[in-house]
C-alpha positions as CSV (number, residue, x, y, z in Angstrom):
1,M,13.2,25.3,23.5
2,A,17.0,25.8,23.3
3,S,19.1,25.0,26.3
4,A,20.6,27.8,28.3
5,N,23.8,25.6,28.4
6,V,24.3,26.0,24.6
7,V,26.6,28.7,23.4
8,E,26.1,30.4,20.1
9,I,29.4,30.2,18.3
10,T,30.3,32.6,15.5
11,D,33.3,33.4,13.3
12,T,34.1,36.1,15.9
13,N,34.1,34.0,19.1
14,F,35.1,30.6,17.8
15,N,38.7,30.8,19.1
16,S,37.8,32.0,22.6
17,E,34.8,29.6,23.0
18,V,36.2,26.5,21.3
19,L,39.9,26.5,20.8
20,E,40.8,28.1,24.2
21,S,38.2,26.2,26.2
22,D,39.4,24.5,29.4
23,V,36.8,21.7,28.8
24,P,36.0,19.6,25.7
25,V,33.6,21.3,23.3
26,L,30.9,19.7,21.2
27,V,30.3,21.9,18.2
28,D,27.2,21.5,16.1
29,F,27.3,23.0,12.6
30,W,23.7,23.5,11.5
31,A,21.4,25.6,9.3
32,T,17.8,26.7,9.6
33,W,16.8,25.0,6.4
34,C,18.3,21.6,7.3
35,G,15.8,19.0,8.5
36,P,18.3,16.6,10.0
37,C,19.8,19.6,11.9
38,R,16.4,20.4,13.4
39,A,15.9,16.7,14.2
40,I,19.1,16.4,16.3
41,S,18.9,19.9,17.9
42,P,16.9,18.7,21.0
43,I,19.4,15.9,21.5
44,V,22.3,18.3,21.4
45,D,20.4,20.5,23.9
46,E,19.9,17.5,26.2
47,I,23.6,16.7,26.1
48,A,24.4,20.3,27.0
49,D,22.2,20.1,30.1
50,E,23.4,16.6,31.2
51,F,27.1,17.3,30.8
52,A,27.1,20.9,32.0
53,G,30.4,21.7,33.7
54,K,32.2,18.8,32.1
55,L,31.5,19.7,28.4
56,K,30.8,22.9,26.6
57,V,28.2,22.7,23.8
58,G,28.0,25.2,21.0
59,K,26.1,25.7,17.8
60,V,27.5,27.3,14.7
61,E,24.9,28.4,12.1
62,A,26.9,27.4,9.0
63,D,25.3,29.9,6.6
64,K,26.0,32.9,8.9
65,N,29.5,31.8,9.9
66,A,30.8,30.5,6.5
67,Q,34.5,31.3,7.4
68,T,34.5,28.9,10.4
69,A,32.5,26.2,8.4
70,S,35.1,26.6,5.6
71,N,38.1,26.4,7.9
72,Y,36.9,23.0,9.2
73,R,35.8,21.8,5.7
74,V,32.2,21.4,6.7
75,T,30.6,20.3,3.4
76,A,27.5,18.6,4.8
77,I,25.4,19.3,7.9
78,P,24.7,18.5,10.6
79,A,28.3,18.2,11.3
80,L,29.3,17.5,14.9
81,F,32.9,18.0,16.1
82,V,34.5,17.4,19.5
83,F,37.4,19.7,20.3
84,K,39.7,19.0,23.2
85,G,42.7,21.2,23.8
86,G,42.0,23.2,20.6
87,E,42.2,20.0,18.5
88,I,39.5,18.0,16.8
89,V,39.3,14.6,18.5
90,E,36.0,13.3,17.0
91,R,33.7,14.2,14.1
92,H,30.4,12.9,12.8
93,T,28.4,14.1,9.8
94,G,24.7,13.6,9.5
95,A,21.9,12.9,12.0
96,T,22.7,10.6,14.9
97,N,21.0,9.4,18.0
98,K,21.7,10.4,21.6
99,Q,23.5,7.1,22.5
100,R,25.9,7.4,19.6
101,L,26.6,11.0,20.5
102,I,27.3,10.1,24.2
103,S,29.7,7.3,23.2
104,M,31.5,9.8,20.8
105,L,31.9,12.2,23.8
106,S,32.6,9.7,26.6
107,A,36.2,9.0,25.7
108,H,37.0,12.8,26.0
109,L,35.3,13.7,29.2
């Protein structure tokens, strides 16, 4: 079950949800057909719950939001980006574990 703390990010709301956010944002580019995306989805949801208030977590369905995926040169998914102050401060492509994701985030919280 998806976390209530995860925001659906689209081409339309990307600027307001991510670039203008007052807190760091973890953005997960994914697709329904992507096995590794489905594998890390529960981890991303857990991160959203555990870091609520300190971090915004959003998911971008790459196929439905091709403009945003293209803008950030997402060529493989899952692609995880950390934005802070409207800038990309970290990125990771491919499946990962929770500990790696937390260490990727911790420097920016």
